[in-house]
C-alpha positions as CSV (number, residue, x, y, z in Angstrom):
1,M,17.5,-28.9,-23.1
2,A,16.6,-31.8,-20.9
3,N,13.0,-32.5,-19.8
4,K,11.8,-31.1,-16.8
5,T,10.7,-33.4,-14.2
6,S,7.9,-32.3,-11.6
7,E,7.1,-35.0,-8.0
8,I,4.1,-34.5,-5.9
9,T,4.6,-36.9,-2.5
10,L,2.0,-38.2,-0.9
11,T,2.6,-39.6,2.5
12,V,0.0,-41.7,4.8
13,Q,0.0,-42.2,8.6
14,L,-1.7,-45.4,9.8
15,D,-2.8,-46.7,12.8
16,E,-2.4,-50.3,14.1
17,N,-5.4,-51.6,11.8
18,K,-3.9,-50.0,8.6
19,V,-6.8,-47.1,8.2
20,P,-5.7,-43.6,8.0
21,E,-4.8,-41.2,11.0
22,K,-2.9,-38.6,8.8
23,L,-2.9,-37.6,5.1
24,N,0.3,-35.1,4.0
25,W,0.7,-33.7,0.0
26,T,4.0,-32.0,-0.9
27,A,4.2,-30.4,-4.2
28,Q,7.0,-27.8,-4.6
29,D,6.1,-26.6,-8.2
30,G,2.8,-25.7,-6.4
31,G,4.6,-24.4,-3.1
32,I,2.7,-27.0,-1.1
33,T,5.1,-28.5,1.4
34,N,3.8,-31.4,3.6
35,A,0.0,-30.0,4.2
36,E,-2.0,-31.7,5.5
37,A,-5.4,-33.2,4.3
38,K,-8.1,-34.8,5.7
39,A,-9.1,-36.7,2.1
40,M,-7.7,-37.4,-1.2
41,M,-8.9,-39.1,-4.5
42,L,-6.5,-40.0,-7.0
43,S,-7.1,-41.3,-10.3
44,V,-4.8,-42.8,-13.4
45,W,-5.6,-44.2,-16.4
46,D,-4.3,-47.4,-17.4
47,S,-3.6,-46.8,-21.3
48,A,-3.0,-50.9,-21.6
49,A,-5.7,-52.0,-19.8
50,Q,-8.0,-49.2,-20.7
51,E,-9.4,-48.7,-17.4
52,S,-8.8,-45.8,-14.3
53,L,-7.1,-47.5,-11.0
54,R,-7.7,-44.8,-7.9
55,I,-7.0,-44.8,-5.0
56,D,-9.5,-43.3,-2.3
57,L,-8.5,-42.3,1.1
58,W,-9.9,-40.4,4.3
59,T,-9.0,-39.9,7.6
60,K,-10.6,-41.5,10.0
61,D,-11.5,-38.0,11.5
62,M,-13.0,-36.8,8.6
63,P,-16.7,-35.5,9.8
64,V,-19.4,-36.5,7.4
65,D,-20.5,-33.0,6.7
66,E,-16.9,-32.2,5.3
67,M,-16.9,-35.4,3.1
68,K,-20.2,-34.5,1.5
69,V,-18.9,-30.8,0.2
70,F,-15.3,-32.5,-0.4
71,F,-17.6,-35.0,-3.3
72,H,-19.6,-32.2,-4.6
73,Q,-17.1,-30.1,-5.0
74,T,-14.6,-32.8,-6.5
75,L,-17.6,-33.6,-9.2
76,V,-17.8,-30.5,-10.4
77,A,-14.0,-30.0,-10.8
78,M,-14.6,-33.3,-12.7
79,S,-17.4,-31.4,-14.7
80,N,-14.9,-28.5,-15.8
81,T,-11.8,-30.9,-16.6
82,F,-14.3,-32.9,-18.8
83,N,-15.0,-29.9,-20.3
84,R,-11.3,-28.5,-21.0
85,A,-10.8,-32.3,-22.0
86,T,-13.5,-33.1,-24.8
87,Q,-15.1,-29.4,-25.4
88,D,-18.3,-31.7,-24.9
89,E,-20.4,-28.7,-24.1
90,K,-23.6,-30.7,-23.9
91,M,-22.2,-33.5,-21.9
92,T,-21.1,-31.5,-19.7
93,A,-24.2,-28.9,-18.9
94,T,-25.3,-32.5,-18.2
95,M,-22.6,-33.1,-15.4
96,K,-23.2,-29.6,-13.7
97,D,-27.1,-30.1,-13.6
98,F,-26.2,-33.6,-11.6
99,C,-23.6,-31.6,-9.5
100,D,-26.8,-28.9,-8.9
101,Y,-28.5,-32.0,-8.2
102,F,-26.3,-33.4,-5.9
103,A,-25.9,-30.6,-3.7
104,E,-29.7,-29.7,-3.9
105,K,-30.7,-33.2,-2.3
106,L,-27.5,-33.1,0.4
107,E,-28.8,-29.7,1.2
108,L,-25.3,-28.0,0.6
109,K,-26.3,-25.1,-0.7
110,K,-27.4,-22.7,1.6
């Protein structure tokens, strides 16, 4: 049986100054086709260099208040992923405490 390949496509439309105007993504296996996004963060691990490589993009019309919520939700998701990947409950709790602090300081929790 052949291995299955899954593809995720990111499309970035730039203005004349190479600033992102539109972000779209497609993940056919997830049922996503050319969905619009206002921001994205992509991290990949380079095992040979032992470092993470990142692409962080947001459109010029991404509101700052939405960016703050995006960051908070990303930090919470990273805490959950860290827990699933490491089963380190103590550090996960510390990360979640920081997420709560972050939300409190930015007055995200109503």
